[in-house]
N, C-alpha and C positions, 0 to 999 in steps of 0.2 A: 575844639577837638584835639588840636595839637598839644595844648597844655595838659588836657586830661590824659592823653596818651603818654606824655612824658612823666606825669605824676604817677601813673599806674606802673610804668616800668621801674620807677624808683622804689615804690612801695613793694612790688613783687620781688625785686632783686634782694631787698633787705629781708623780707619775710621768709624767702626760701632758705636763707642762711641763718635764721634764728635758732633752729634746732642745733644742739651741740654737735661738734665735729663738722666734717666736710666730706667731699668725695674721696680725698686721700685717706681719711679715717675708715671709710667704707671699704676701700681697696685693701688697706692694711688688715682690717678684721677678716676679710676673705682669705688673705695669705696666711694669717695666724691660724684660722680655722682649718686650713689645708695642711697645717703642720710645719709651715715655714717660719723660721725665727727672723724677726725684723728688728735691727738695732736702731738707735736714735739717728745715726748718720743716714741710714737708708730712708727713714721717715722724712728727714729734712730734704733729701734728694728728690723723693716723690712729690713733696709739696712744691719744690722749686720747678719740677718738670711740668706740673699742671698750673703753675702760676698762683698757687694758693698761699704762698708765703707773703704776698703783697697785701696791703690794707684793702678793706672792702671798697672804699670810695675810689681807690685807684683802679680796681678791677671793674667797677661800674662805669667809670668814665671811659675806660678803654673799650668796654663792650658796647656802650651806647654810641660811641663815636664810630666804631666799625659797623654797628648795625645800621646807622644812618647812611652808610655807603653800600649796604647790601651784604656785609660780612657779619654773620651772627655768631661767629666763634666756632669752637671745636668741641664736639661732644666727648666728654671724658669716658663715658661708659661704652659708647659705640665706636670710638676711635675714628670718627668720620666728621666732616663738616656739618654743622647744624642745618645749613641751608639745603644740603642734599637730603637729609633725613626728613625735614619738614616738607620740602617740595614733593618728595615721593609719596608721602601720606596725605598731604593736604588736598591734593587733587582728588583722591578717592573719597576723602571725608566730605569735601564740598559736593561731589557728585551724589553721594548718599543723602546728604543733608537737603539738597535742593529737591531730589525726588521725594524725600519724606515730607518736606514742606508742601509740595504740590498735592500729594496724597492727603495730607492732614486737612488742608483747606477744602479739597474736593469732597471729603467725607463730612467735615464738620459744618460747613455753611449750609448745604441743602438740608441736612438732618435737623440742624438747629432751627431753621426757618419752618420746616414742616412740623416739628414738635410744638413750636409756639402757636402756629395757626391751627393746629388740631389738638389743642390742650385736652388732656384726660382721655384721649382716644387710645385704642389698643396699641397702635403704632407708637404713640407718645410714651406709653408705659414700657413698651419693648425697648425703644431707644434710650429711655431714662435708665432702665436696668442695665443695658449694655454700657452706657456711659459710666455708671457707678462701678461696674466690674472693671472697665478699662482704667479707671482711676485707682481702684483698690489693688489690682494685680500688678506686681512689679514687672517691668519689662523683661528683666533677665529670666524671671520664672516662666513668662510666656514664651520666651525664646527657647528655653530648655524643653518645654512641652512640645513646641512645633518641631524642634530637632528630633525629639524622641519619636513622635508619630510619623514623621517623614521617613526616618530611617527604618522603623519597625514595620510599617504597613506599606510604604512605597518603595523601600529599599534604596532610598536616595539620601546621601549625606550632603546637607545643604549648609554645613558650617564653612566659614571662610568666604572669601570673595572669588576664589579661583580653585579649580581642580588642581591636583598635585602636579600634573604634567604642564600646567601653565604658570606655576608659581614664579619661576625664574625665566620664563620665555619672553622674548620681546613682544611688543604690542602687534597684534594682527587682528583680522576679522574673526578668527576662531577664538582668540583670547577675549575679545569684546563680547562675543556671544556667550562665552562661558561665564563672564562676569554678570551679564544680564540674567543668566539662569540662576545665579546665586543671590541676586539683589532683592527679590520679593520678600524673603524672610526678614532681613534686617529693616527694610523699609516699612513693612507692615507692623513689625513689632514696635518700632519707635513711634510710628504714626498713631498707633492705637491709644497710647496714653495722652498724646497731645490733642488728638481729635476729641477724645472724651471730655477733656477739660474745656475746650473751645465750644463744644455743643452746649454744655451747661451755661457758659457765659452768654452765648448768643440767645439761647432760649429765654433765660431770665430777663435779659435786656429788652428783647423784642416783646415779651409779654407786658413789660412795663410801658413800652411805647404805644402798644396797641390800645391801651386804656386811656391815653391822653386825649384832651379835648380837640386838638387839631385833626386827629384821625377820625373822631366821631363826626366832626363838622364836615370833613371832606367826604365821608361816606354818606352823610345825609344829603349832600349836594349831588349825589349820583355818580361820583367818580368810580370807575370800575375797580373791583377789589385787587386785581393783580397790579394795575397801574398805581393804585394807592399804596399797596404794600411795598413795592420796589422803589417807588419814587421818594418816599419819605421815611417810614420807620426802619426799613432794612438799611438804608444808607447811614442813618444815625447809629444803628446798632453795630455797624461795621467798625466804629471807632475803637472799641477795645480790642477787636480782632487785629486791626491794622497796627495798633500800638504795641501788640505783642511781638511784632517783628524785631523790636529792640533787643529782646532777650531770647528770642527763639533761635536765632542763628548760633550764638555761643552755646545755648542749652543743648542743641542737637549734637554738638561736638563733645562738650564736657559732661553733660548729663547722661549720655548714653555710653559712658566708659565701661561700666560693669556689663552691659549688654554686649558691647564690642568684644570684651574679653571672653564672655561665654560663647559668642558666635565665632571667635577667632578672626575678627576683622582687623586688617592692617591699617587702622585709622589713627587719628591724632590723639584720641582719648587714652588708649593704653600706653602710647608713647609718653604722654605727659605724666601719667601715673608712675611709670617706671623712672622717669627723670626726677620726680619729686622724692621717690623712695630712696634713690641712690644719691640725691643732692647733686645731680648733674646740672649745675647752675645755669650755664649758658643755654642748654637745650630747654630746660623748664621755663626760663625767662623769655626765650624767644617764642615758645608756644603760647604763653600767656600774653605776650605782646600781640600775637595774631588774634587771639580771642578778644582782646580789648579792641583791636581794630574792627573786628566783626561787630562787636557791640555798638561802637560809635557809628559805623556805617548803617547798621540796622536802625539805630535811632534817627539818623538823618533821613533814611528812606521812609520810615514810618511817619515822620513829620511832614514830608513832602506829600505822601499819599493821603494823609489826613486832610490836607488842604484841598486835594482833588476830590475826595469822597464827601467831605462835609462842607457845604456852602456857607455855613454859619461862621467858620473860621476865616474864610475869605472876607466875609462882611465885617467881622471884628477888626481884621487887619486894615481894611479900607477905611473904616470909620476912625481908627486910631491914627 
């Protein structure tokens, strides 16, 4: 994990700087667009100020050394330490992501099991239709529709995570309640697409397991249907669901960027997009570092849960 984390930081640091120019070029273009003349000496001075006159490998070694000590550098665009920017948004991002993850599994697992055990029933057709719609409709379009109907018919603006009076207010019980009031829309929007995909996976896998010989044998020996279902086929079918934890954590952050922009959410996705567009190297690299860490942690957690859920993995490890 440590080696992969280091390799990812190296690759992302290089890739971010592959486009021509740098943040100094972006800043100079803004100044020239505003009608300010910038001579060559001023250009060099701006590059020295941001440390962009140094070679790439020197800047990388300096950044990764400081990052290992908890100092992720200084944001060129925001004029603030990267740790402050990420810490401010990462807590909100993780809160929304965890709530979305819980809602996704609470929706997907029961519906997937019911659809597989009641194949071709009216409810199965209804859930299948809902699943295809959830996969087909982009999350940002669903977010726009929910915002429109809530504002037009309910008179409530649910964009953002806080009302205007709580944007810069310190944390309190009132601010927490206000955040909880705004959270259902982003959580439901992001969970819709994820749960729709998991329903299809679980339904298809469970249908395949229910036709296998061990299920037929257990049923012929008189094992109760509920006991049979949850002791064997469901546990095996949870393998792809548990394995999805490896990519689900970073996907909830980076995959919902457009939705976060539409809803005006102060999360890590829009911050990363702005950092990439402005070539704010240290900020973009630090966010991608955290996304990589989440991916590796998700992989480790999913591997541990697979051993807990599937006894066959424990048997293979013990025999080997």
